[in-house]
C-alpha positions as CSV (number, residue, x, y, z in Angstrom):
1,M,99.9,36.5,127.9
2,A,102.5,33.8,127.5
3,G,102.5,32.2,124.1
4,S,99.2,33.8,122.9
5,G,100.8,36.9,121.3
6,K,98.2,39.1,123.1
7,I,99.5,42.4,124.5
8,M,98.0,43.6,127.8
9,T,97.9,47.2,128.9
10,H,99.1,48.2,132.4
11,G,95.5,48.7,133.4
12,E,94.4,45.2,132.2
13,L,97.4,43.7,134.0
14,M,96.4,45.5,137.3
15,I,92.8,44.3,137.0
16,S,94.0,40.7,136.4
17,N,96.3,41.0,139.4
18,Q,93.4,42.2,141.6
19,G,91.4,39.2,140.6
20,A,94.3,36.8,141.4
21,Q,94.7,38.4,144.8
22,L,91.0,38.1,145.5
23,F,91.1,34.4,144.6
24,R,94.2,33.9,146.8
25,S,92.5,35.6,149.7
26,L,89.6,33.2,149.4
27,G,92.0,30.2,149.6
28,I,91.9,29.3,145.9
29,K,95.1,27.8,144.8
30,P,96.7,27.2,141.3
31,G,94.9,24.2,139.7
32,D,91.6,24.7,141.6
33,S,88.5,25.0,139.5
34,V,86.5,28.3,139.7
35,A,83.1,29.0,138.2
36,I,82.2,32.6,137.5
37,M,78.6,33.7,136.8
38,L,78.1,36.9,134.8
39,R,74.9,38.8,133.8
40,I,74.1,38.3,130.2
41,I,74.7,41.7,128.7
42,I,76.4,42.7,125.5
43,Y,79.5,44.0,127.3
44,S,80.2,40.7,129.0
45,L,79.8,38.8,125.7
46,Q,82.6,40.6,123.9
Protein backbone atom coordinates (compact mmCIF):
# COMPACT_ATOMS: atom_id res chain seq x y z
CA MET A 1 0.00 0.00 0.00
CA ALA A 2 1.61 3.20 -1.16
CA GLY A 3 3.22 5.13 1.66
CA SER A 4 1.78 3.03 4.49
CA GLY A 5 4.67 0.58 4.80
CA LYS A 6 2.16 -2.33 4.80
CA ILE A 7 3.16 -5.40 2.81
CA MET A 8 0.35 -7.26 1.02
CA THR A 9 0.46 -10.93 0.12
CA HIS A 10 -0.39 -12.06 -3.40
CA GLY A 11 -3.70 -13.43 -2.08
CA GLU A 12 -4.61 -10.12 -0.42
CA LEU A 13 -3.78 -8.27 -3.63
CA MET A 14 -6.00 -10.63 -5.64
CA ILE A 15 -8.93 -10.13 -3.23
CA SER A 16 -8.46 -6.35 -3.40
CA ASN A 17 -8.43 -6.51 -7.20
CA GLN A 18 -11.63 -8.58 -7.25
CA GLY A 19 -13.35 -5.92 -5.13
CA ALA A 20 -12.12 -3.15 -7.44
CA GLN A 21 -13.36 -5.04 -10.51
CA LEU A 22 -16.78 -5.54 -8.87
CA PHE A 23 -17.08 -1.81 -8.12
CA ARG A 24 -16.09 -0.95 -11.71
CA SER A 25 -18.67 -3.39 -13.08
CA LEU A 26 -21.31 -1.56 -11.01
CA GLY A 27 -20.30 1.77 -12.55
CA ILE A 28 -18.45 3.07 -9.49
CA LYS A 29 -15.60 5.38 -10.47
CA PRO A 30 -12.54 6.67 -8.59
CA GLY A 31 -13.67 9.42 -6.21
CA ASP A 32 -17.20 8.01 -5.77
CA SER A 33 -18.34 7.33 -2.20
CA VAL A 34 -19.19 3.75 -1.23
CA ALA A 35 -20.81 2.49 1.98
CA ILE A 36 -20.22 -1.12 3.01
CA MET A 37 -22.35 -2.81 5.67
CA LEU A 38 -20.83 -5.80 7.48
CA ARG A 39 -22.23 -8.11 10.09
CA ILE A 40 -20.84 -7.36 13.51
CA ILE A 41 -18.71 -10.40 14.25
CA ILE A 42 -15.27 -10.64 15.82
CA TYR A 43 -13.62 -11.50 12.49
CA SER A 44 -14.87 -8.30 10.80
CA LEU A 45 -13.70 -6.13 13.72
CA GLN A 46 -10.03 -7.11 13.40
